[in-house]
LODO-701499 format. One record per residue (C-alpha): x, z, y; residue in one letter. Coordinates in steps of 0.2 Angstrom, whole numbers. Example, Ala and Ser with C-alpha at 12.3 -4.5 7.8 and 13.67 -1.06 7.14 Angstrom:
2
[[62 39 -22] A],
[[68 36 -5] S],
This chain:
327
[[348 419 418] M],
[[346 401 422] A],
[[336 397 406] W],
[[336 378 410] N],
[[355 378 406] N],
[[353 388 390] Q],
[[352 381 372] T],
[[342 394 362] V],
[[338 397 344] L],
[[323 407 338] V],
[[323 412 319] T],
[[306 415 312] G],
[[298 404 326] A],
[[283 399 315] G],
[[277 417 315] G],
[[267 427 326] F],
[[279 434 339] I],
[[291 420 336] G],
[[279 406 341] S],
[[274 415 357] H],
[[293 418 361] L],
[[297 400 358] A],
[[283 394 369] E],
[[289 406 383] R],
[[307 399 382] L],
[[300 381 383] V],
[[290 387 399] A],
[[306 394 406] L],
[[315 378 404] G],
[[327 382 389] A],
[[332 369 377] R],
[[323 378 363] T],
[[326 377 344] R],
[[315 384 331] A],
[[320 389 314] L],
[[305 389 302] V],
[[305 394 284] E],
[[307 378 273] Y],
[[291 373 263] N],
[[285 358 254] S],
[[271 353 266] T],
[[283 353 281] N],
[[272 365 290] S],
[[279 373 306] W],
[[268 388 304] G],
[[259 393 320] W],
[[269 380 330] L],
[[258 367 322] E],
[[245 372 335] E],
[[257 374 349] S],
[[254 362 364] P],
[[273 362 367] V],
[[279 359 350] K],
[[285 342 354] E],
[[297 350 367] E],
[[306 360 354] M],
[[319 355 341] E],
[[312 362 324] V],
[[323 365 309] F],
[[316 369 292] L],
[[328 381 283] G],
[[330 399 276] D],
[[340 413 283] I],
[[345 418 266] R],
[[355 401 266] D],
[[370 401 278] P],
[[370 382 279] D],
[[353 382 286] S],
[[357 394 300] I],
[[374 385 304] R],
[[365 369 307] R],
[[352 376 318] S],
[[364 387 328] M],
[[377 374 332] E],
[[380 374 351] G],
[[367 388 354] A],
[[370 400 369] D],
[[357 413 364] V],
[[349 418 347] V],
[[333 427 345] F],
[[332 434 327] H],
[[314 437 322] L],
[[314 430 304] A],
[[309 443 291] A],
[[298 449 277] L],
[[286 461 285] I],
[[272 467 274] G],
[[273 485 270] I],
[[262 486 254] P],
[[270 471 247] Y],
[[288 478 249] S],
[[283 490 235] Y],
[[280 476 223] Q],
[[295 465 228] A],
[[308 476 236] P],
[[323 465 232] L],
[[316 451 241] S],
[[315 462 257] Y],
[[333 467 255] I],
[[338 448 252] R],
[[328 442 267] T],
[[330 457 280] N],
[[347 463 276] V],
[[357 449 269] E],
[[347 436 280] G],
[[352 446 295] T],
[[370 447 290] F],
[[370 428 288] N],
[[362 426 306] V],
[[375 438 313] L],
[[390 430 304] Q],
[[385 413 309] Q],
[[382 419 327] A],
[[400 426 327] L],
[[407 410 321] E],
[[397 400 334] A],
[[403 411 348] Q],
[[385 413 355] V],
[[384 423 371] R],
[[369 434 366] R],
[[360 439 350] V],
[[343 448 351] V],
[[340 456 335] H],
[[322 462 330] T],
[[319 479 323] S],
[[303 488 321] T],
[[295 505 325] S],
[[293 508 306] E],
[[311 513 305] V],
[[307 529 313] Y],
[[294 534 300] G],
[[282 547 304] T],
[[286 555 321] A],
[[296 571 320] Q],
[[294 572 339] R],
[[284 562 352] V],
[[286 552 361] P],
[[299 543 350] I],
[[315 538 359] D],
[[329 528 352] E],
[[339 543 346] H],
[[325 548 334] H],
[[330 549 316] P],
[[328 534 305] L],
[[317 536 290] Q],
[[315 524 276] G],
[[297 528 271] Q],
[[295 511 263] S],
[[306 498 255] P],
[[302 487 271] Y],
[[307 501 283] A],
[[323 504 273] A],
[[327 485 273] S],
[[325 485 292] K],
[[336 500 294] I],
[[349 491 285] G],
[[347 476 296] A],
[[348 486 311] D],
[[364 494 305] K],
[[372 478 301] I],
[[368 472 318] A],
[[376 488 326] E],
[[392 485 315] S],
[[394 467 321] Y],
[[394 474 339] Y],
[[406 488 335] R],
[[417 479 323] S],
[[418 461 330] F],
[[412 463 348] D],
[[397 452 344] L],
[[385 453 360] P],
[[370 460 351] V],
[[355 469 358] V],
[[342 476 347] T],
[[324 477 352] V],
[[312 488 343] R],
[[294 483 345] P],
[[280 495 341] F],
[[264 488 335] N],
[[263 471 343] T],
[[246 463 342] F],
[[238 447 349] G],
[[233 429 344] P],
[[241 422 328] R],
[[244 439 320] Q],
[[242 439 301] S],
[[228 448 292] A],
[[240 461 285] R],
[[239 469 302] A],
[[226 481 306] V],
[[218 473 322] I],
[[215 456 313] P],
[[209 465 298] T],
[[196 474 309] I],
[[191 459 320] M],
[[189 447 306] T],
[[177 459 297] Q],
[[168 462 313] C],
[[165 444 316] L],
[[159 440 298] T],
[[149 455 293] G],
[[142 472 297] T],
[[155 483 288] T],
[[173 486 292] V],
[[183 492 277] R],
[[199 501 281] L],
[[211 513 273] G],
[[217 529 282] N],
[[208 531 299] L],
[[219 545 305] N],
[[236 538 309] P],
[[240 534 327] T],
[[249 518 333] R],
[[257 513 349] D],
[[249 495 351] L],
[[257 482 363] N],
[[250 465 367] Y],
[[261 451 362] V],
[[265 444 379] S],
[[272 461 384] N],
[[283 461 369] T],
[[289 443 373] V],
[[294 449 390] D],
[[305 463 382] G],
[[314 450 372] F],
[[317 439 387] I],
[[324 454 397] R],
[[335 459 383] A],
[[343 442 383] A],
[[345 442 402] E],
[[352 460 405] T],
[[371 461 402] D],
[[372 480 402] V],
[[360 480 387] A],
[[373 473 375] V],
[[376 486 361] G],
[[360 495 364] R],
[[343 497 356] T],
[[327 497 366] F],
[[309 503 361] N],
[[296 490 366] L],
[[280 501 366] G],
[[266 504 377] S],
[[268 523 378] G],
[[250 526 373] R],
[[244 530 355] E],
[[227 528 348] I],
[[220 533 331] R],
[[215 519 319] I],
[[197 525 318] G],
[[196 525 337] D],
[[204 508 338] L],
[[190 502 326] A],
[[177 508 338] Q],
[[184 499 352] L],
[[184 483 343] I],
[[167 486 336] I],
[[161 487 355] Q],
[[168 469 358] L],
[[159 463 343] A],
[[142 468 351] E],
[[133 471 335] K],
[[130 486 324] P],
[[144 488 312] I],
[[148 503 300] K],
[[166 509 295] I],
[[169 512 277] Q],
[[185 519 270] Q],
[[192 509 256] D],
[[204 517 244] E],
[[212 501 239] E],
[[218 499 257] R],
[[226 516 258] V],
[[245 514 258] R],
[[255 519 243] A],
[[263 536 240] G],
[[272 543 255] N],
[[274 527 265] S],
[[260 530 278] E],
[[267 533 295] V],
[[256 546 302] D],
[[260 545 321] R],
[[269 532 332] L],
[[271 534 351] L],
[[285 525 360] A],
[[296 532 373] D],
[[300 516 383] N],
[[310 524 397] T],
[[326 515 392] A],
[[318 498 392] A],
[[310 502 409] Q],
[[326 509 417] Q],
[[339 497 410] I],
[[329 481 406] L],
[[317 482 420] G],
[[303 480 408] W],
[[286 488 407] K],
[[270 482 398] P],
[[258 472 409] I],
[[243 468 398] V],
[[233 484 393] S],
[[226 488 376] L],
[[208 484 381] E],
[[213 468 390] E],
[[224 462 375] G],
[[210 466 363] L],
[[197 456 373] R],
[[209 441 373] I],
[[213 443 355] T],
[[195 444 350] M],
[[191 428 359] E],
[[205 419 350] W],
[[199 426 333] M],
[[181 419 336] R],
[[189 402 338] A],
[[201 403 323] H],
[[191 412 309] L],
[[195 398 297] E],
[[213 404 296] A],
[[208 421 289] Y],
[[200 427 273] K],
[[190 443 279] P],
[[184 448 262] A],
[[202 448 255] F],
[[214 463 257] Y],
[[230 455 262] A],
[[246 466 257] V],
């Protein structure tokens, strides 16, 4: 795809993955639009620190409002839909807000994309829709399990996206990132939780140490989004974007402690253990389809990604509250 001829919209562009993706699109030469959630301080989220923010057209709005989307999508060729509510523990406290944002918001994006006749929509799913693995590695045909209100809302969003392809021929590709990590990730995720505690103290407090995760550095995930938009035969399909490697949370903590280069103990904190049966015990991606159809594979390893992220965390600790458990 000749990106310099494309007008591209990224919803959720002020967030973790969205900001990295928007920056990549600018680098590729695309006319990049960023839809950022409206707020009274006019903040653009992580794009505030972006060296290329002046090269984007930024819209403040809300995916729950069709008019916000319509204005930002007018004349767009490609839409990357990343805007979502993502915290799993908080989804137990405010499940309706997840339905309104993730399900209804996705419906609004798809409907506006249909009316605007965009050439490609890349919809963002999550590995959480699989729940605890019934078989590994997890391929795209693994059963979907709503083990939390968040996971259920994302399953609903995925199925809405599928229906718009099957019912209305909207050219949708769904990408399903496994546990993306890197600079700018929020404190609700495990790697920033471990790193910020390592950098500010001598004890790391965590919940369950035994679940495994398939961790993928953010630039690898962004590569997958780009390939999903560029590959015509991908339309109507779903692709896992995972590394194909799993690691136990306790072992991950030890890797990060090594990067901290000081003695640190791990303490299990009951407050941080996930509610009820929501804990996904095992995630390990089968990324064969993404490799064979998209020509995608992860380039940055877990160890290298952790090193880069730790360096960034050292320089941005003021953006985090290590002593506070973020749900």
